[in-house]
C-alpha positions in Angstrom: 113.6 99.0 124.5 113.8 100.8 121.4 110.8 103.3 120.3 110.3 101.2 116.8 110.9 97.9 115.8 113.0 98.5 112.6 115.4 96.8 109.9 117.9 98.7 107.6 116.7 98.8 104.1 119.6 97.4 101.6 120.4 98.0 97.8 119.3 101.4 97.5 119.1 102.5 93.7 121.2 105.5 92.3 118.1 107.6 92.3 117.1 106.9 96.0 120.9 107.7 97.0 120.7 110.8 95.0 117.4 111.9 96.6 118.8 111.2 100.1 121.9 113.4 99.4 119.7 116.3 97.6 117.0 117.0 100.3 118.4 117.3 104.0 115.0 117.8 106.1 111.3 117.0 105.6 110.8 120.3 104.7 111.4 120.5 101.1 111.1 117.3 99.2 107.1 117.3 99.3 105.6 115.6 96.3 101.8 116.0 95.7 99.2 113.9 93.9 95.7 113.3 93.6 93.4 110.2 92.9 89.6 109.7 92.1 88.0 106.9 93.4 84.5 105.6 92.4 82.6 105.4 95.4 79.3 103.7 94.2 80.1 100.5 95.4 81.7 101.8 98.9 78.6 103.7 99.6 76.5 100.7 99.2 78.8 98.6 101.2 79.0 101.3 104.2 74.9 101.3 104.2 74.9 97.6 104.6 77.6 97.2 107.0 75.5 100.1 109.1 72.4 98.2 108.8 73.8 94.9 109.7 76.0 95.6 112.5 74.7 98.8 114.4 78.0 100.6 113.9 78.3 103.9 112.1 81.1 102.6 109.7 82.7 105.9 107.8 84.9 106.7 105.0 87.7 107.2 107.5 87.4 103.9 108.8 87.1 102.3 105.5 90.3 104.4 104.5 92.2 103.3 107.5 91.7 99.7 106.5 92.6 100.2 103.1 95.7 102.3 103.7 96.9 99.2 106.2 96.2 96.9 103.1 98.0 99.5 100.4 101.4 99.5 103.1 101.2 95.5 103.3 101.5 95.4 99.6 103.8 98.1 99.3 106.2 97.8 102.4 108.8 100.2 100.8 106.2 102.8 101.7 106.2 102.0 105.4 109.4 103.6 106.4 111.3 106.4 108.1 114.4 108.5 107.5 117.4 107.9 110.1 121.0 109.1 109.3 120.4 109.5 105.6 119.2 105.9 105.7 116.0 104.4 104.8 114.6 102.2 107.6 111.6 99.9 107.2 109.1 99.6 109.9 108.1 96.2 111.1 104.7 97.5 112.1 101.6 99.5 110.4 100.0 102.1 112.2 97.7 104.9 110.7 97.4 108.4 112.5 94.2 110.2 112.4 93.5 114.0 112.8 90.8 114.5 115.6 89.2 117.8 115.6 88.3 118.7 119.3 87.8 122.2 121.3 90.4 123.6 123.6 88.8 124.2 127.1 91.0 127.0 127.7 90.9 129.0 124.6 87.9 127.8 123.4 89.6 127.7 119.9 89.3 124.6 117.5 92.0 122.2 118.3 93.9 119.2 116.4 94.7 116.0 118.2 95.1 112.6 116.8 94.5 109.1 117.4 96.7 106.0 116.0 95.5 102.7 115.3 98.2 99.6 115.0 98.4 96.8 113.0 95.2 97.4 110.8 96.6 94.5 108.3 95.8 92.1 111.0 92.3 93.5 112.1 88.8 93.2 110.7 87.1 96.3 109.9 84.7 95.9 112.5 87.8 95.9 114.8 88.9 98.7 113.1 85.6 100.8 113.7 85.2 99.8 117.3 88.8 100.7 118.2 89.1 103.8 116.5 85.7 105.2 118.0 87.2 104.0 121.6 90.2 105.7 121.0 88.7 109.0 119.6 86.2 109.0 122.3 89.0 109.1 124.7 90.9 111.8 123.0 87.9 114.0 122.9 87.0 113.2 126.6 90.9 114.1 127.6 91.4 110.4 129.1 94.4 109.5 127.0 96.7 110.3 129.8 99.9 110.2 127.6 98.3 112.6 125.1 97.1 114.9 127.9 100.4 114.9 129.4 102.0 115.7 126.4 99.3 118.4 125.4 99.9 120.1 128.8 103.5 120.5 128.5 103.7 121.7 125.0 101.2 124.5 126.6 104.1 125.8 128.9 107.1 125.7 126.1 107.7 129.4 125.2 107.0 130.0 121.6 110.8 130.7 120.9 111.6 127.2 122.1 108.9 125.3 120.1 111.1 124.6 117.1 113.9 123.6 119.0 111.8 121.1 121.4 110.2 119.8 118.5 113.4 119.1 116.5 114.6 117.2 119.8 112.0 115.1 120.2 112.0 113.9 116.6 115.7 113.8 116.9 115.6 111.2 120.1 112.6 109.3 119.4 113.0 108.8 115.8 116.8 109.4 114.6 118.0 107.7 117.9 114.9 105.4 118.2 114.6 105.9 122.2 111.3 105.1 124.0 110.5 108.3 125.2 107.5 107.4 127.4 109.1 108.3 130.3 109.3 111.9 129.6 105.6 111.8 128.8 106.1 111.3 124.8 103.7 108.4 123.7 105.6 105.5 122.0 105.0 105.8 118.2 102.5 108.5 118.2 102.3 109.2 114.6 102.3 105.7 113.0 103.3 105.3 109.4 101.0 107.5 107.7 98.7 110.1 108.4 95.2 110.6 107.4 92.7 113.5 107.5 89.2 113.6 106.2 89.0 117.2 105.0 85.5 116.1 103.3 83.8 115.9 106.8 84.4 119.8 107.0 82.9 120.0 103.3 86.2 120.5 101.3 86.6 118.6 98.0 90.4 119.2 98.0 93.4 119.6 100.2 97.0 119.0 100.3 98.4 118.4 103.4 102.0 119.5 104.4 104.5 116.8 105.8 105.4 117.4 109.4 109.1 117.4 109.9 109.5 116.0 113.5 106.7 113.3 113.0 109.2 111.7 110.3 105.9 110.5 108.4 106.8 110.1 104.8 103.0 110.0 103.6 100.1 112.1 104.4 96.8 111.0 102.9 93.7 113.6 102.9 90.0 112.4 101.5 87.7 115.0 100.2 84.0 115.2 100.0 82.1 112.7 98.1 80.6 114.2 94.9 78.1 113.5 92.3 79.2 114.0 88.8 78.7 112.7 85.2 80.8 109.6 83.9 81.0 107.4 80.9 80.4 103.6 81.5 81.5 100.7 79.7 78.6 100.9 77.1 79.9 104.7 76.3 76.3 106.1 78.1 76.7 109.3 80.2 75.7 108.2 83.9 75.7 110.0 87.2 78.5 108.2 89.7 79.6 109.3 92.8 83.3 109.6 93.4 85.8 110.9 95.8 89.2 112.3 95.5 92.1 111.3 97.6 95.2 113.7 98.0 98.4 112.6 98.9 101.8 114.1 99.8 104.7 112.4 100.5 108.6 112.6 100.9 110.4 111.9 97.7 113.5 110.9 99.4 111.5 107.7 100.2 108.9 107.3 97.7 108.5 108.2 93.9 106.1 108.3 91.2 106.5 104.3 90.8 105.6 103.4 94.6 102.7 105.8 93.8 101.5 104.4 91.1 101.5 100.7 92.6 99.7 102.2 95.7 96.8 104.1 94.1 96.3 100.7 92.1 96.0 98.7 95.0 93.6 101.6 96.9 91.4 102.1 93.9 91.1 97.9 94.2 89.8 98.0 97.5 87.4 101.1 97.2 86.0 99.4 93.6 85.4 95.8 94.9 84.6 96.4 98.9 83.1 93.5 99.5 86.2 91.4 98.2 89.1 93.3 99.8 87.2 94.6 103.1 85.7 91.5 103.7 82.3 89.7 104.4 79.7 91.9 106.9 79.3 90.3 109.7 75.4 89.9 110.7 74.0 91.6 114.3 74.7 88.3 116.4 78.6 88.3 115.2 79.1 92.0 115.6 
């Protein structure tokens, strides 16, 4: 059984071939970009959702669902590199950074939670599954993840790069299911999302992670109040949020980014249409 369900992308453009030949690892083809989202309607939707369902909907949940919609609309972005070729994923999954405390050192540690098939799930399902997954991770009840964390703590520092590279090689280049070795299946998903705004940061660009083979990383900043000019040329105060993307230029380029930005803007400017009708308390 393979680690991922994939199909080879055919008919590559000349630029895509040049990009693949130019960069040899995901350590150097990083492209960075930012996008400002109008958050007034989104925050109104969030407040109504919380009131009607009793669930604490967050920007992270909404970004997860929206990214699922973005990848569904732009399937070329749902891809990985293998053997110098682009392979398209048949499944959409989003990985989230989860902050937790290391019991051994007392230091802040980062782990993760992955939600699969977001394009098929209602926002309420995403909220519930995300919370359940994060609670399990923070309570250290995710057996596969805890086995992996425990194993990595035992690896000597001088072998870390070698081991991580080997995992990337076998799990993604060779596409092998490594659950027998304690490595979760598809642990990093199609795209990584981190909410730096929850830490009080307005801006942050996150680096590509070579062994994960994820070509797109998204960071959401803190919501800000700022002056803007409305359609009647009047100055008003609006709530906005910046989104910061890092992508692998071998897989994606500016035209992909522009199309995905347009989709993301649409979701957050008209949440009642794209995120769906808010269920009542009985339905929730």
